[in-house]
C-alpha positions in Angstrom: 86.0 52.7 43.2 87.7 48.9 41.7 86.6 47.8 44.6 83.0 48.8 44.8 82.4 47.6 41.4 83.7 44.1 42.3 82.0 43.8 45.6 78.4 44.8 43.6 79.1 42.8 41.2 79.4 39.7 43.4 76.2 41.0 45.0 74.5 40.7 41.4 76.3 37.1 41.3 75.1 36.1 44.2 71.5 37.0 43.3 71.5 35.7 40.1 72.8 32.3 41.1 70.2 31.9 44.0 68.1 28.8 43.4 65.2 31.2 44.4 66.2 33.2 41.4 65.9 30.7 39.1 62.4 29.1 40.3 60.9 32.9 39.6 62.4 32.6 36.4 61.4 29.4 35.7 57.5 30.5 36.8 57.6 33.8 34.5 58.1 31.5 31.5 55.8 29.1 32.4 53.5 32.1 33.0 54.1 34.1 29.8 53.4 30.8 27.9 50.1 30.5 29.5 49.6 35.0 28.7 50.6 33.6 25.0 48.5 30.6 24.9 46.1 32.6 25.8 46.4 35.6 23.3 46.3 33.4 20.5 42.5 33.3 21.0 39.9 36.2 19.9 37.9 37.1 22.3 35.9 40.1 22.6 36.2 41.9 26.2 38.9 44.1 25.5 39.7 44.9 28.9 41.4 41.2 29.4 43.0 41.4 26.2 44.5 44.9 27.2 46.0 43.4 30.9 47.2 40.3 29.3 48.9 42.0 26.7 50.9 44.0 29.6 51.7 41.2 31.6 52.6 39.7 28.7 55.2 43.2 28.0 55.8 43.2 31.9 57.4 39.7 31.8 59.7 40.5 28.9 60.6 42.9 30.8 61.8 41.9 33.3 63.6 38.9 31.1 65.5 41.7 30.1 66.5 43.4 33.4 67.4 39.5 33.8 69.6 40.1 30.8 71.3 43.3 32.0 72.1 41.8 35.4 74.1 38.9 34.2 75.7 41.0 31.8 77.0 42.9 34.5 77.8 40.4 37.2 79.5 38.6 34.7 81.3 41.0 32.8 83.0 39.4 29.5 83.1 36.2 30.8 79.1 36.3 30.8 80.0 34.8 26.9 81.7 31.7 28.3 78.7 30.2 29.5 76.9 28.5 26.0 73.6 28.7 28.5 73.9 32.6 28.6 74.7 33.0 25.0 71.3 31.1 24.6 69.0 33.2 26.6 70.1 36.2 25.4 69.9 36.0 21.6 66.5 34.4 22.7 65.6 37.7 24.1 67.5 39.3 21.7 64.7 38.0 19.0 61.9 38.0 20.9 62.5 41.9 21.6 62.3 42.8 18.1 60.1 44.9 16.8 58.7 42.9 14.0 58.2 40.0 17.4 55.0 42.0 18.4 53.6 40.7 14.7 54.8 37.5 14.4 53.9 35.1 17.4 56.7 32.8 16.1 59.2 35.0 17.7 57.2 36.0 21.0 57.2 32.5 21.2 61.2 31.9 20.6 61.5 32.9 24.4 59.5 29.7 25.4 62.9 27.7 24.6 64.8 29.5 27.4 62.9 26.1 29.5 65.2 23.9 28.0 68.0 25.9 30.7 66.1 24.7 33.3 66.5 20.5 32.4 69.6 20.3 34.4 67.5 20.9 37.6 65.8 17.9 37.2 67.1 14.5 36.8 64.8 12.7 34.9 64.5 15.5 32.2 68.2 15.9 31.9 68.4 12.2 31.3 65.6 12.7 28.1 67.6 15.9 26.9 70.4 13.6 27.0 69.2 10.4 25.4 67.7 13.0 22.7 70.9 13.8 21.8 72.7 11.0 22.4 69.9 9.4 19.5 70.3 12.5 16.9 72.9 10.8 15.0 70.7 7.5 14.6 68.1 9.1 13.8 69.9 11.6 11.0 71.5 8.0 9.4 68.0 6.2 9.6 66.5 9.8 8.1 68.8 9.3 5.1 68.4 5.7 4.3 64.7 5.8 4.6 65.4 9.2 2.0 67.1 6.8 -0.4 64.1 4.0 0.3 61.5 6.8 -0.7 63.0 8.3 -3.7 64.0 4.9 -5.1 60.1 3.6 -4.4 58.9 6.9 -5.7 60.3 6.4 -9.1 59.9 3.2 -9.3 55.8 3.6 -9.4 56.1 6.6 -11.6 57.5 4.3 -14.1 55.2 1.4 -13.4 51.5 3.3 -12.5 52.4 7.3 -13.6 50.8 6.8 -17.2 47.6 5.8 -15.4 47.5 7.7 -12.1 47.6 11.7 -11.7 49.0 10.6 -7.7 51.9 9.0 -9.6 52.5 11.3 -12.9 55.8 13.1 -11.1 58.2 12.5 -8.7 56.9 15.0 -6.2 53.2 13.9 -5.9 54.9 9.9 -6.1 57.0 10.4 -2.8 53.9 12.2 -0.7 52.2 9.0 -1.9 54.7 6.7 -0.7 55.0 8.7 2.7 51.1 8.1 2.9 51.6 4.6 2.4 54.5 4.3 5.1 52.4 6.5 8.0 49.3 3.5 7.1 47.1 6.8 6.4 44.1 5.1 4.9 46.8 3.6 2.1 44.7 1.2 1.5 41.5 2.8 0.1 43.1 6.3 -1.0 46.3 4.4 -2.8 46.4 0.8 -3.3 43.2 -0.3 -3.9 42.8 2.1 -7.0 46.2 0.9 -8.4 44.7 -2.8 -8.4 41.9 -2.1 -10.3 43.9 -1.8 -13.2 48.0 -3.6 -12.0 46.8 -6.1 -9.3 49.3 -7.2 -8.7 51.0 -3.8 -7.3 50.2 -4.6 -3.9 53.7 -7.1 -4.0 55.4 -3.4 -4.7 53.5 -1.6 -1.9 53.9 -4.4 0.8 57.9 -4.3 0.1 58.6 -0.4 0.3 56.1 -1.1 3.8 58.0 -3.8 5.4 61.6 -2.9 4.2 60.0 0.7 6.2 59.4 -1.8 8.6 62.9 -3.3 9.6 64.6 0.1 9.3 61.7 1.7 12.0 62.9 -1.6 14.1 66.4 -1.5 13.3 66.5 1.9 14.5 64.3 1.5 18.0 66.9 -1.9 18.0 69.9 0.9 18.4 67.6 3.2 20.2 67.5 0.6 22.9 71.3 0.0 23.0 71.8 3.2 23.3 69.8 3.9 26.4 71.4 0.6 28.7 75.0 2.5 27.1 73.6 5.5 29.1 73.1 3.4 32.2 76.4 2.3 32.6 78.0 5.0 30.9 76.7 8.2 32.9 77.3 11.8 31.8 75.3 14.9 31.2 75.5 17.5 28.0 73.7 19.9 30.1 
């Protein structure tokens, strides 16, 4: 009996570890993504809606069966793989009863595509580089947050008595963030302020220049990280 179970698990592992099985799951995930995208459209053809709805449920059922087969094939060792735990978590969340009403939970299982980037060199390099620059991005975001807060407080002190935009830290931060993005900053923010405070351009230009230097520093750091990776190959996935 024990030998039969071991043999059945060996056969199950052979199935789930086959590259064609991975390609099948990738295809189903992509098809599921397309179906979910189409289902977001409100169309009048109820028959087509029913077909797509059933197709999505079929994909979900296949994903659940896939998890059950893998859990049977690997036994307790299934949970030693981070990707297996990730897959199981995603499928469990997207299979919750409320997932049928919350598209966010239904689309959550599309993140499973990240598992298969390891099979494609260029995609794997992109993900590894992304992981490498996370600490630099976090540090840059923290420094920018400090700059943004300081200039927001200064803007409240300088312009808050006249302009509602700078009447509080919250609204001032949003205005300074708009200045940083350069999205209509001149006409919407700087020009009105300069009608009352002619030298306000010095304040806003200083913020833009410091932010620009910070972004240049971040980009140079990213280039340095990418250069190092060429001589220090590794993979997180």
